C-alpha positions as CSV (number, residue, x, y, z in Angstrom):
1,M,87.4,51.5,-75.3
2,L,87.9,48.5,-77.7
3,K,85.4,49.6,-80.4
4,C,87.7,51.2,-83.0
5,R,86.8,49.1,-86.0
6,R,88.8,50.3,-89.0
7,P,91.3,50.6,-90.6
8,K,92.7,47.2,-89.5
9,T,96.3,48.3,-89.8
10,S,95.9,50.7,-86.9
11,F,93.2,49.3,-84.7
12,C,95.5,47.4,-82.4
13,R,97.4,50.6,-81.7
14,R,94.2,52.5,-80.8
15,I,93.0,49.6,-78.6
16,M,96.2,49.7,-76.6
17,L,95.9,53.5,-76.1
18,S,92.6,52.9,-74.3
19,L,93.4,49.5,-72.7
20,K,92.5,49.2,-69.1
21,I,94.9,47.0,-67.2
22,G,94.3,45.3,-63.9
23,V,96.4,43.3,-61.5
24,Q,95.4,40.2,-59.6
25,T,96.4,41.1,-56.1
26,I,96.9,37.6,-54.9
27,S,99.6,37.1,-57.6
28,L,101.7,39.8,-55.8
29,A,102.1,37.4,-52.8
30,K,101.7,40.3,-50.3
31,S,99.0,41.2,-47.8
32,L,96.0,42.8,-49.4
33,K,96.7,46.3,-48.3
34,R,100.3,46.1,-49.4
35,A,99.3,44.5,-52.7
36,L,96.8,47.4,-53.4
37,T,99.6,49.9,-52.7
38,I,101.9,48.1,-55.1
39,A,99.3,47.9,-57.8
40,A,98.7,51.7,-57.5
41,Q,102.5,52.3,-57.7
42,M,102.5,50.2,-60.9
43,K,99.9,52.5,-62.4
44,A,97.4,49.7,-62.8
45,D,93.9,50.9,-63.5
46,A,92.2,48.2,-61.4
47,V,92.6,45.1,-59.3
48,E,91.1,41.7,-59.0
49,I,90.7,40.5,-55.4
50,D,90.2,37.0,-54.1
51,A,87.0,37.1,-52.1
52,R,87.7,33.8,-50.3
53,H,91.3,34.3,-49.2
54,E,92.0,38.1,-49.2
55,L,88.8,40.0,-48.6
56,R,86.4,38.3,-46.2
57,A,87.7,39.9,-43.0
58,E,87.9,43.3,-44.6
59,V,84.2,43.8,-45.4
60,Q,82.0,42.5,-42.7
61,S,79.7,45.5,-42.5
62,Q,78.3,48.3,-44.7
63,T,80.7,50.7,-42.9
64,A,83.7,48.5,-43.8
65,I,82.5,48.3,-47.4
66,R,82.3,52.1,-47.6
67,Q,85.8,52.4,-46.1
68,F,87.2,49.8,-48.5
69,R,85.8,51.6,-51.5
70,K,87.3,54.8,-50.2
71,M,90.7,53.2,-49.9
72,L,90.5,52.1,-53.5
73,D,89.5,55.6,-54.6
74,D,92.4,57.1,-52.6
75,L,94.7,54.8,-54.5
76,N,93.1,55.7,-57.8
77,L,92.1,52.1,-58.3
78,R,88.8,50.4,-59.2
79,L,87.7,46.9,-58.5
80,A,87.6,45.0,-61.7
81,A,86.4,41.6,-60.3
82,L,86.2,39.4,-57.4
83,A,87.6,35.9,-57.7
84,F,85.7,33.2,-55.8
85,P,87.5,30.0,-56.3
86,T,85.6,27.1,-54.8
87,R,87.1,23.7,-54.1
88,R,84.5,21.9,-56.2
89,G,82.5,22.9,-59.2
90,Y,78.7,23.4,-59.4
91,D,78.3,20.0,-61.0
92,N,79.5,18.3,-57.8
93,P,76.5,17.4,-55.5
94,E,78.7,17.4,-52.3
95,M,77.8,20.4,-50.2
96,L,76.3,22.1,-53.3
97,D,73.7,24.1,-51.5
98,R,76.4,25.7,-49.3
99,R,78.6,26.4,-52.3
100,V,75.7,28.1,-54.2
101,A,74.8,30.2,-51.2
102,A,78.4,31.3,-50.8
103,T,78.6,32.2,-54.5
104,K,75.4,34.3,-54.1
105,E,77.1,36.1,-51.2
106,A,80.1,36.8,-53.4
107,L,77.8,38.2,-56.2
108,R,76.1,40.5,-53.7
109,L,79.5,41.7,-52.3
110,A,80.8,42.3,-55.8
111,S,77.9,44.6,-56.5
112,E,78.3,46.5,-53.3
113,L,82.0,47.0,-53.9
114,G,81.4,48.3,-57.4
115,A,82.6,45.3,-59.3
116,G,80.2,43.7,-61.8
117,V,82.2,40.4,-62.2
118,V,82.8,37.3,-60.1
119,V,85.2,34.7,-61.5
120,N,85.1,31.0,-60.8
121,R,85.5,27.7,-62.6
122,V,82.0,26.2,-62.9
123,G,83.0,22.5,-62.8
124,Q,83.3,19.6,-65.2
125,V,81.5,20.4,-68.5
126,P,80.5,17.2,-70.3
127,S,81.3,17.3,-74.0
128,A,78.7,16.4,-76.7
129,S,80.3,12.9,-77.1
130,E,80.3,12.3,-73.3
131,L,76.6,13.2,-73.2
132,K,75.9,10.5,-75.9
133,E,78.2,7.8,-74.6
134,E,77.5,8.2,-70.8
135,E,73.9,9.1,-71.1
136,D,72.7,8.7,-67.5
137,E,75.7,9.9,-65.5
138,A,76.7,12.7,-67.9
139,S,73.1,13.9,-68.4
140,G,72.4,14.0,-64.7
141,R,75.5,16.0,-64.1
142,W,74.7,18.3,-67.1
143,N,71.2,19.0,-66.0
144,S,72.3,19.8,-62.4
145,L,75.0,22.1,-63.7
146,C,72.5,23.9,-66.0
147,E,70.0,24.3,-63.2
148,V,72.5,25.7,-60.7
149,L,74.0,28.1,-63.2
150,S,70.6,29.4,-64.3
151,D,69.8,30.1,-60.7
152,L,73.1,31.9,-60.1
153,G,72.6,33.9,-63.3
154,Q,69.2,35.1,-62.3
155,F,70.4,36.0,-58.8
156,G,73.3,37.9,-60.3
157,D,71.0,39.8,-62.7
158,R,69.0,41.0,-59.7
159,Q,72.2,42.0,-57.8
160,G,73.9,43.8,-60.8
161,A,76.8,41.3,-60.9
162,I,77.6,38.4,-63.2
163,L,79.2,35.1,-62.5
164,T,81.8,34.4,-65.2
165,A,83.0,30.9,-66.0
166,E,86.8,30.8,-66.2
167,T,88.1,29.0,-69.3
168,G,90.6,26.1,-69.2
169,D,88.9,22.9,-68.2
170,E,87.0,22.5,-71.4
171,S,87.1,23.7,-75.0
172,G,85.4,27.0,-76.0
173,E,82.9,25.0,-78.0
174,D,81.8,22.9,-75.0
175,L,81.6,25.9,-72.7
176,A,79.6,27.8,-75.3
177,H,77.2,24.9,-75.6
178,L,76.7,24.9,-71.9
179,L,75.9,28.6,-71.8
180,R,73.5,28.3,-74.7
181,S,71.7,25.5,-72.7
182,L,70.9,27.6,-69.6
183,S,67.2,28.3,-69.1
184,G,67.6,31.9,-67.8
185,G,69.9,34.4,-66.1
186,S,73.2,35.8,-67.2
187,I,76.4,33.7,-67.0
188,G,79.5,35.2,-68.7
189,V,83.0,34.0,-69.5
190,A,86.3,34.9,-68.0
191,L,88.8,34.2,-70.7
192,N,92.2,32.8,-69.5
193,P,94.4,32.1,-72.5
194,G,97.1,30.5,-70.3
195,N,94.7,28.0,-68.9
196,L,93.5,27.1,-72.3
197,I,97.1,26.5,-73.6
198,L,97.9,24.3,-70.5
199,A,94.8,22.3,-71.3
200,D,95.8,22.0,-75.0
201,F,93.1,24.3,-76.3
202,S,93.4,27.3,-78.6
203,P,92.6,30.7,-77.1
204,L,91.7,32.1,-80.5
205,E,89.3,29.3,-81.2
206,A,87.8,29.8,-77.8
207,I,87.2,33.5,-78.5
208,A,85.6,32.6,-81.8
209,Q,83.2,30.2,-80.0
210,L,82.5,32.4,-77.0
211,G,82.4,35.8,-78.6
212,S,80.3,38.4,-76.8
213,R,79.9,36.2,-73.8
214,I,83.4,37.1,-72.7
215,R,83.1,39.6,-69.9
216,Y,86.5,39.5,-68.4
217,V,90.1,38.6,-69.4
218,R,93.0,37.3,-67.3
219,A,96.3,37.8,-69.1
220,R,98.1,34.6,-68.2
221,D,100.8,33.2,-70.6
222,A,102.0,29.6,-70.8
223,V,103.9,27.1,-72.9
224,R,103.1,23.5,-73.6
225,Q,105.5,21.0,-75.0
226,G,103.6,18.1,-76.5
227,R,100.4,16.3,-75.4
228,S,102.2,14.3,-72.7
229,H,103.6,17.4,-70.9
230,R,101.1,19.8,-69.4
231,G,103.5,22.8,-69.7
232,S,104.0,25.7,-67.4
233,E,103.1,29.3,-66.8
234,V,105.6,31.9,-68.1
235,A,106.0,35.7,-68.1
236,L,103.5,37.5,-70.3
237,G,104.9,37.7,-73.9
238,R,107.3,34.8,-73.5
239,G,104.8,32.0,-74.0
240,S,102.4,30.7,-76.7
241,I,99.8,33.5,-76.6
242,D,100.1,36.3,-79.1
243,P,98.8,39.4,-77.3
244,P,98.2,41.6,-80.4
245,A,96.3,38.7,-82.1
246,L,94.4,38.0,-78.9
247,L,93.3,41.7,-78.7
248,A,92.4,41.7,-82.3
249,A,90.1,38.7,-81.8
250,L,88.5,40.3,-78.8
251,E,88.0,43.5,-80.7
252,E,86.0,41.6,-83.3
253,H,83.5,40.9,-80.6
254,D,83.6,44.4,-79.2
255,Y,85.2,43.4,-75.9
256,C,85.7,46.5,-73.8
257,G,86.5,45.1,-70.4
258,M,89.6,44.8,-68.3
259,I,92.8,42.9,-69.1
260,T,94.0,41.6,-65.7
261,I,97.5,40.3,-65.2
262,E,97.8,36.9,-63.5
263,R,101.3,35.6,-62.5
264,R,101.2,32.8,-60.0
265,E,104.4,30.8,-60.7
266,S,107.1,33.3,-60.3
267,H,110.1,33.9,-58.0
268,D,109.7,37.6,-58.4
269,P,106.0,38.3,-59.2
270,I,106.2,42.1,-58.4
271,L,109.0,42.6,-61.0
272,E,107.3,40.4,-63.6
273,I,103.8,41.9,-63.2
274,G,105.3,45.4,-63.4
275,Q,107.1,44.3,-66.6
276,A,103.8,42.8,-67.9
277,I,102.1,46.2,-67.5
278,T,104.9,47.9,-69.3
279,Y,104.8,45.3,-72.1
280,L,101.0,45.8,-72.6
281,R,101.3,49.6,-72.6
282,N,104.1,49.5,-75.1
283,L,102.6,47.1,-77.7
C-alpha cells in the first residue's frame, strides 16, 4: 500500500502502482445497481455509497445485507465507505438525538456491509478565536459537539466502524483541535481537498495538521478565483490540487486507504469519472 518510504524520487510511482481507487456511486447519477455496474466496468476497486439516499431500501434485513455483499463480490468491488450526509451538524441541538441515533445505525450498517468508514460533516467547528470572543455561545456549542462526537466514536469502536469528519468547513488546524479535545472514542477525518480549496484552505496544510487521523480521501478537484468568489468544482487534474504532491503528503503519514473519486458538478459524470480513474492510474 502507501508505505514505500525511500528513495523519494520513486516513491510516488510505487504508490500509484498499489493505489486503490474508489468511485462515489451517487456522482454517477444513475440508479444504485446501474452505478455499481458502471463502477465495475471502469475497473474501480471499490465504491462509496450514500446510505441516506441510495441504500436504505436495499438492506432492510440480514438476508438483504448478505445478498448485497454478494452482489458487490460478483462485481469484484468492495465497499470503501458509507456516506451519511445529515441536514444539520452535531453541534445543532434541533433533533440532535434523532440525528445521533441515525448515525449510529449508519455505523452499524457500515460494519455489517464490510466498510469501516462512515463520512459526514460534523457541523460548525468554532475556531480558537471564536471560543475566546464568544465565550458562552461558542463554548456551549463546542462542549456539545465534543460530547456527541465522543459518544459516536465510542459506539463506532464497538461496532468496528469509524465516523470520519469531512474537511471543508474549517481549517485543518481547527478540526485537529476538535479531535484532540474529544474525551474518548475514535473519530477520523475524510480528506476532501476540493472542499478545502472552495473554502479557501490549503489541502497540504490540512494534511500536515491532521496527519494520521486521515482515514479516507475523496478525490475532488476545484478552482477558486479570489476571496470574493467561492469557485467551482472541475475535473480531476484541472484544478488547484496537485495529485502527486497530495499523495506525497499522505505518504508521509503512512496513509494506506482508498482514494475515491467525487464528481458532482458535471454534464457527463460517467465520462469524467472514467477519465479520472485513468488519470490516477497513469500518474
